[in-house]
TIRO-2110 file (N, C-alpha, C; in Angstrom, 1 decimal):
// TIRO-2110
-5.7, 3.0, 26.7, N, 1, A
-6.4, 3.8, 25.8, CA, 1, A
-5.5, 5.5, 25.1, C, 1, A
-4.8, 5.5, 25.9, N, 2, A
-4.0, 6.6, 25.5, CA, 2, A
-2.4, 5.9, 24.9, C, 2, A
-2.1, 4.6, 25.3, N, 3, A
-1.0, 4.3, 24.3, CA, 3, A
-1.2, 3.7, 22.9, C, 3, A
-2.7, 3.5, 22.5, N, 4, A
-3.2, 3.3, 21.4, CA, 4, A
-3.4, 5.2, 21.0, C, 4, A
-3.6, 5.6, 21.3, N, 5, A
-3.3, 6.6, 20.5, CA, 5, A
-2.4, 7.3, 20.3, C, 5, A
-1.2, 6.9, 21.3, N, 6, A
0.2, 7.1, 20.5, CA, 6, A
0.5, 6.8, 19.5, C, 6, A
0.1, 5.2, 19.2, N, 7, A
0.0, 4.3, 17.8, CA, 7, A
-0.6, 4.8, 17.0, C, 7, A
-1.2, 5.2, 17.0, N, 8, A
-2.3, 5.9, 15.6, CA, 8, A
-1.7, 7.1, 15.1, C, 8, A
-1.1, 8.0, 16.2, N, 9, A
-0.3, 9.3, 16.2, CA, 9, A
0.7, 9.1, 14.9, C, 9, A
1.0, 7.5, 15.9, N, 10, A
2.7, 7.3, 14.8, CA, 10, A
2.7, 6.8, 13.9, C, 10, A
1.9, 5.6, 13.6, N, 11, A
1.1, 5.2, 12.3, CA, 11, A
0.9, 6.3, 11.1, C, 11, A
-0.2, 7.1, 11.9, N, 12, A
-0.9, 8.2, 10.8, CA, 12, A
0.4, 9.2, 10.3, C, 12, A
1.7, 9.4, 11.0, N, 13, A
2.3, 9.9, 10.6, CA, 13, A
3.1, 9.7, 9.7, C, 13, A
3.8, 8.0, 9.9, N, 14, A
4.4, 7.2, 9.1, CA, 14, A
3.5, 7.2, 7.5, C, 14, A
2.6, 7.4, 7.5, N, 15, A
1.5, 6.9, 6.1, CA, 15, A
1.6, 8.5, 5.7, C, 15, A
1.6, 9.8, 6.5, N, 16, A
1.6, 10.8, 6.2, CA, 16, A
2.6, 11.2, 5.0, C, 16, A
4.2, 10.6, 5.9, N, 17, A
5.4, 10.8, 5.6, CA, 17, A
5.3, 10.0, 4.2, C, 17, A
4.5, 9.1, 3.9, N, 18, A
5.0, 8.1, 2.5, CA, 18, A
4.1, 8.8, 1.9, C, 18, A
3.1, 8.9, 2.2, N, 19, A
1.9, 9.6, 0.9, CA, 19, A
3.0, 10.9, 0.3, C, 19, A
3.4, 11.8, 1.6, N, 20, A
4.4, 13.2, 0.5, CA, 20, A
5.8, 12.7, -0.2, C, 20, A
6.4, 12.0, 0.2, N, 21, A
7.4, 11.2, -0.6, CA, 21, A
7.1, 11.1, -2.2, C, 21, A
5.8, 9.9, -2.3, N, 22, A
5.6, 10.3, -3.5, CA, 22, A
5.2, 11.5, -4.6, C, 22, A
4.7, 12.7, -3.9, N, 23, A
5.3, 13.9, -4.9, CA, 23, A
6.2, 14.7, -4.4, C, 23, A
7.1, 14.0, -3.9, N, 24, A
8.4, 15.3, -3.3, CA, 24, A
9.0, 15.8, -4.9, C, 24, A
9.0, 15.4, -5.8, N, 25, A
9.2, 15.9, -6.9, CA, 25, A
9.2, 17.3, -7.5, C, 25, A
7.5, 17.3, -7.0, N, 26, A
6.5, 18.9, -7.0, CA, 26, A
6.9, 19.8, -5.0, C, 26, A
7.9, 19.9, -5.5, N, 27, A
8.0, 20.7, -3.5, CA, 27, A
7.6, 22.0, -3.7, C, 27, A
6.5, 22.4, -2.9, N, 28, A
6.0, 23.5, -2.9, CA, 28, A
5.6, 23.4, -1.3, C, 28, A
4.9, 24.4, -0.9, N, 29, A
4.5, 25.0, 0.6, CA, 29, A
3.6, 23.7, 0.7, C, 29, A
2.5, 23.1, 0.0, N, 30, A
1.1, 22.3, 0.6, CA, 30, A
2.6, 21.1, 0.6, C, 30, A
3.5, 20.4, -0.3, N, 31, A
3.8, 19.1, 0.1, CA, 31, A
4.8, 19.6, 1.6, C, 31, A
5.4, 20.5, 1.6, N, 32, A
6.6, 21.0, 3.2, CA, 32, A
5.2, 20.8, 4.1, C, 32, A
4.0, 21.6, 4.0, N, 33, A
3.4, 21.3, 5.2, CA, 33, A
3.0, 20.4, 5.9, C, 33, A
2.7, 19.5, 4.6, N, 34, A
2.3, 17.7, 4.9, CA, 34, A
3.3, 17.2, 5.7, C, 34, A
4.7, 17.7, 5.3, N, 35, A
6.1, 16.5, 5.6, CA, 35, A
6.4, 17.2, 7.1, C, 35, A
5.6, 18.5, 7.3, N, 36, A
6.4, 19.1, 9.0, CA, 36, A
5.3, 18.9, 9.6, C, 36, A
3.7, 17.9, 9.3, N, 37, A
3.0, 17.8, 10.1, CA, 37, A
2.9, 16.6, 10.4, C, 37, A
3.4, 15.3, 9.3, N, 38, A
4.0, 14.3, 9.1, CA, 38, A
4.8, 14.1, 10.3, C, 38, A
6.1, 14.7, 9.7, N, 39, A
7.1, 14.6, 11.1, CA, 39, A
6.7, 15.3, 12.1, C, 39, A
6.0, 16.1, 12.5, N, 40, A
5.6, 16.1, 14.4, CA, 40, A
4.4, 15.1, 14.7, C, 40, A
3.6, 14.0, 13.4, N, 41, A
2.4, 13.5, 14.3, CA, 41, A
3.6, 12.1, 14.8, C, 41, A
4.5, 11.6, 13.8, N, 42, A
5.6, 10.4, 13.8, CA, 42, A
6.2, 11.0, 15.0, C, 42, A
6.5, 11.9, 15.8, N, 43, A
8.0, 12.5, 16.8, CA, 43, A
6.4, 11.6, 18.3, C, 43, A
5.7, 13.1, 18.3, N, 44, A
4.6, 12.5, 19.0, CA, 44, A
4.0, 11.0, 19.6, C, 44, A
3.9, 10.2, 17.9, N, 45, A
3.8, 9.2, 18.3, CA, 45, A
4.3, 8.3, 19.3, C, 45, A
6.5, 8.6, 19.1, N, 46, A
6.9, 7.4, 19.1, CA, 46, A
7.0, 8.0, 20.3, C, 46, A
7.3, 9.1, 21.1, N, 47, A
6.4, 10.0, 22.9, CA, 47, A
5.7, 9.3, 23.1, C, 47, A
4.6, 9.4, 22.8, N, 48, A
3.4, 8.5, 23.4, CA, 48, A
3.8, 7.0, 23.6, C, 48, A
4.1, 6.6, 22.3, N, 49, A
4.2, 5.2, 22.8, CA, 49, A
4.7, 5.3, 23.6, C, 49, A
6.6, 5.5, 23.9, N, 50, A
7.3, 4.6, 24.5, CA, 50, A
7.4, 5.1, 26.3, C, 50, A
7.0, 7.0, 26.3, N, 51, A
6.1, 6.9, 27.3, CA, 51, A
5.3, 6.0, 28.2, C, 51, A
4.4, 6.0, 27.2, N, 52, A
3.6, 5.7, 28.4, CA, 52, A
3.2, 3.7, 28.6, C, 52, A
4.2, 3.2, 27.8, N, 53, A
3.8, 1.8, 27.5, CA, 53, A
5.3, 1.1, 28.6, C, 53, A
END
């Protein structure tokens, strides 16, 4: 159950980063915050996935 939470965080982080990449030409505080959130989710997902599997 907890490993699947890591996988969900990993996939949502990747999806958020890919969505922000499309809007990277209009860099503002909003897209910067989304990119940071995606990076944190990605790191959290990688950490949880590999420490629990």
